[in-house]
C-alpha positions in Angstrom: 14.2 -15.7 8.3 15.4 -15.5 12.1 19.2 -15.8 12.9 21.1 -15.0 16.0 18.0 -14.0 17.8 17.5 -11.0 15.5 20.1 -9.1 17.2 21.7 -7.5 14.1 25.2 -8.8 15.2 27.6 -11.3 13.5 25.8 -13.2 10.8 22.3 -12.0 11.5 20.7 -11.5 8.2 17.3 -12.0 9.5 14.1 -10.4 8.0 12.8 -10.0 11.6 14.1 -8.4 14.6 14.4 -9.6 18.2 11.9 -11.1 20.7 9.1 -8.9 19.3 9.7 -10.4 15.8 9.4 -7.1 14.3 9.4 -7.1 10.4 12.6 -5.4 9.1 12.6 -3.4 5.7 13.9 -6.5 3.7 10.7 -8.4 5.0 8.4 -5.5 4.0 10.0 -5.0 0.6 9.6 -8.7 -0.2 6.0 -8.4 1.1 5.2 -5.6 -1.3 6.6 -7.4 -4.1 5.0 -10.7 -3.4 1.4 -8.9 -3.2 1.8 -6.6 -6.0 4.0 -8.0 -8.8 3.3 -10.6 -11.4 3.9 -11.1 -15.0 6.8 -10.0 -16.8 9.8 -8.1 -15.2 10.2 -4.7 -16.6 13.4 -2.8 -16.0 13.4 0.8 -14.7 15.5 3.8 -15.3 16.1 6.8 -13.1 17.7 10.1 -13.8 18.9 10.1 -10.1 21.3 7.5 -8.8 19.7 7.6 -5.2 16.4 6.3 -6.6 15.8 2.8 -7.8 12.9 1.7 -9.9 11.6 -1.4 -11.6 8.5 -3.1 -12.3 6.3 -5.7 -13.9 3.7 -6.0 -16.3 0.8 -8.5 -16.6 -2.1 -7.9 -19.1 -3.9 -4.9 -17.8 -1.8 -4.5 -14.7 1.5 -2.7 -14.3 3.3 -2.6 -11.1 6.1 -0.3 -10.2 8.4 0.0 -7.1 10.3 3.2 -6.5 13.0 3.2 -3.8 14.5 6.5 -2.6 17.9 5.7 -0.8 18.7 9.7 -0.2 18.0 11.5 3.0 15.9 14.1 1.2 12.6 13.7 -0.7 12.3 13.8 -4.4 9.6 15.0 -6.8 9.4 12.6 -9.9 7.6 12.0 -13.0 7.2 8.3 -14.1 6.6 7.4 -17.6 5.3 3.8 -18.2 7.0 3.6 -21.7 10.6 3.6 -22.9 10.6 7.2 -24.1 13.3 8.9 -22.0 12.5 12.5 -21.1 15.1 14.6 -19.5 14.0 17.3 -16.9 16.5 19.2 -14.7 13.8 20.3 -12.2 12.7 16.7 -11.0 13.6 13.1 -11.1 12.4 11.3 -14.2 11.6 7.5 -14.0 10.9 5.2 -17.0 9.3 1.6 -16.9 9.0 0.2 -20.2 5.6 -1.2 -19.9 4.3 -0.1 -23.4 1.8 2.3 -21.8 1.0 5.9 -22.2 0.4 6.4 -18.6 2.4 9.2 -16.9 2.3 9.8 -13.0 3.8 12.5 -11.2 4.5 12.6 -7.3 6.9 12.9 -4.4 8.6 10.3 -2.5 9.8 10.9 1.0 13.5 10.4 2.0 14.5 6.9 2.9 11.1 5.4 1.5 9.7 2.8 -0.8 6.6 3.4 -2.8 4.6 0.7 -4.9 2.3 1.7 -7.5 -0.2 -0.7 -9.1 -1.8 0.7 -12.4 -5.2 -1.1 -13.1 -8.7 -0.3 -14.3 -8.1 3.5 -14.3 -7.0 3.4 -10.6 -3.6 3.5 -8.8 -2.9 1.6 -5.6 -0.1 3.1 -3.9 1.6 1.5 -0.9 4.1 3.7 1.1 6.7 2.3 3.5 8.9 5.2 5.0 11.8 4.9 7.6 9.2 6.1 10.3 7.2 3.1 9.7 10.2 1.0 10.5 11.0 2.8 13.6 7.5 2.8 14.9 7.1 -0.9 13.9 4.2 -0.1 11.6 3.3 -1.8 8.4 3.2 -0.1 5.0 0.1 2.1 4.3 -2.0 1.6 1.1 -4.2 4.2 -0.6 -6.0 4.5 -3.9 -5.6 7.2 -6.3 -7.3 8.0 -9.5 -5.7 8.7 -12.9 -7.0 9.8 -16.3 
């Protein structure tokens, strides 16, 4: 977790930075996965190569992580089933969780979102590049879905 004093040189593969022990994005991503994912791994597909997605399904809970590696935000539609829908106007994401839920949203540039679908509610966790720069933790909010 902490190598070469967290100085990002040589073989420093730390999850935290320097004397202040600031969590790096790798630490935050592992934290988001550990907190929100359990059950069976569910492979994801994205119509845009700069966006990565995957998930997990456990009884009545579906968790999805979306990572935008691009320097620009992207609108997306997330389908929680294996039906592949093509849309040239926005990014299409598929997680084969055998659910009829469809969620639309926008993800910021250089950002990670985690969505947990359970009991007609979505818990969204957002971690953007500015969180890292300002040494802030990801932000969590609740959304409703029909």
